[in-house]
C-alpha positions as CSV (number, residue, x, y, z in Angstrom):
1,X,41.0,7.7,3.6
2,X,40.1,5.5,0.9
3,X,37.0,4.0,2.7
4,X,35.8,7.2,3.6
5,X,35.8,8.5,0.2
6,X,33.9,5.3,-0.8
7,X,31.3,5.5,1.6
8,X,31.0,9.6,0.9
9,X,30.5,8.3,-2.9
10,X,28.0,5.6,-2.2
11,X,25.9,8.1,-0.1
12,X,25.8,11.0,-2.6
13,X,24.9,8.4,-5.5
14,X,22.5,6.5,-3.2
15,X,18.7,7.1,-4.2
16,X,16.8,9.3,-1.6
17,X,15.2,7.4,1.3
18,X,11.5,6.8,0.9
19,X,10.4,10.0,2.7
20,X,6.6,11.0,1.9
21,X,7.5,14.7,2.3
22,X,10.1,14.4,-0.3
23,X,8.3,12.3,-2.5
24,X,5.3,14.9,-2.4
25,X,7.7,17.7,-3.0
26,X,9.0,15.8,-5.9
27,X,5.4,15.3,-7.3
28,X,4.8,18.7,-7.1
29,X,7.8,19.7,-9.2
30,X,6.7,17.2,-12.1
31,X,2.8,18.3,-11.7
32,X,3.9,22.0,-12.0
33,X,6.4,21.6,-15.0
34,X,3.8,19.5,-16.4
35,X,1.0,22.3,-16.4
36,X,3.5,24.9,-17.3
37,X,4.5,23.1,-20.3
38,X,0.8,22.6,-21.3
39,X,-0.4,26.2,-21.3
40,X,0.5,29.3,-23.5
41,X,-0.6,32.2,-20.8
42,X,2.9,33.9,-20.0
43,X,1.6,34.7,-16.5
44,X,0.0,31.5,-15.4
45,X,3.2,30.1,-16.6
46,X,5.3,32.3,-14.2
47,X,2.9,31.5,-11.5
48,X,3.4,27.7,-11.9
49,X,7.2,28.1,-12.4
50,X,7.6,29.7,-9.1
51,X,5.5,27.4,-7.1
52,X,7.7,24.6,-8.7
53,X,10.6,26.4,-7.6
54,X,9.4,26.7,-4.1
55,X,9.4,22.9,-3.8
56,X,12.9,22.6,-5.8
57,X,14.2,24.9,-3.1
58,X,12.7,22.4,-0.2
59,X,14.4,19.6,-2.2
60,X,17.7,21.1,-2.4
61,X,17.8,21.8,1.0
62,X,17.6,17.9,2.0
63,X,19.3,16.3,-1.6
64,X,22.4,16.4,-3.3
65,X,21.6,17.2,-7.1
66,X,21.8,13.7,-8.3
67,X,19.4,12.7,-5.7
68,X,16.9,15.3,-6.7
69,X,17.3,14.4,-10.2
70,X,16.5,10.7,-9.4
71,X,13.6,11.6,-7.0
72,X,12.1,14.0,-9.6
73,X,12.4,11.2,-12.4
74,X,10.7,8.5,-10.3
75,X,8.1,10.9,-9.4
76,X,7.4,11.8,-13.4
77,X,7.3,8.1,-13.9
78,X,4.7,7.5,-11.4
79,X,2.6,10.5,-12.0
80,X,-0.1,10.1,-14.8
81,X,-0.4,13.3,-16.8
82,X,-4.3,13.2,-16.2
83,X,-3.4,14.0,-12.5
84,X,-1.4,16.9,-12.7
85,X,-4.0,19.3,-12.2
86,X,-5.4,17.5,-8.7
87,X,-1.6,17.4,-7.6
88,X,-1.0,20.5,-8.6
89,X,-3.8,22.1,-6.4
90,X,-2.6,20.4,-3.3
91,X,0.6,21.5,-4.0
92,X,-0.6,25.1,-4.1
93,X,-2.6,24.6,-0.7
94,X,0.5,22.9,0.8
95,X,2.6,25.6,-0.3
96,X,0.1,28.5,1.1
97,X,0.3,26.4,4.3
98,X,3.9,26.5,4.7
99,X,4.3,30.0,3.6
100,X,1.6,30.9,6.3
101,X,3.6,29.1,8.9
102,X,6.8,30.8,8.0
103,X,5.0,34.1,8.0
104,X,3.5,33.3,11.6
105,X,6.7,32.3,13.0
106,X,8.6,35.4,11.8
107,X,5.9,37.7,13.4
C-alpha cells in the first residue's frame, strides 16, 4: 500500500510530459492572459478570457492541477511578451478549427 501511495504521489507531482499539444495549449493560456492584462476594453478582455478558459479546459482534462500550473509556468517563462499577439492569433485559429470539428461531429 505504501508503494502504491508513493507511486501515485510521484505521478501526480511529476512534470507533464513533453506533449506538443499540451505545450501549445499552455502557450495559448499565457498569450491570452498576457494580452488580456494589456488592454482596457471589457468586451475584448472577456473574449480573450473566454479563449483562455477554452484552453484551460483542454488542459484540465489531461493534467492534475499541479501539472497544469507547471506547464503554464514553463510556457510563461519561454514565451516572450512580444509574441503574445502572434501566438494568440494561432490560438484563435486552433480554437475555431477544434470547435468546428466538434460541431461537425455533433451533426
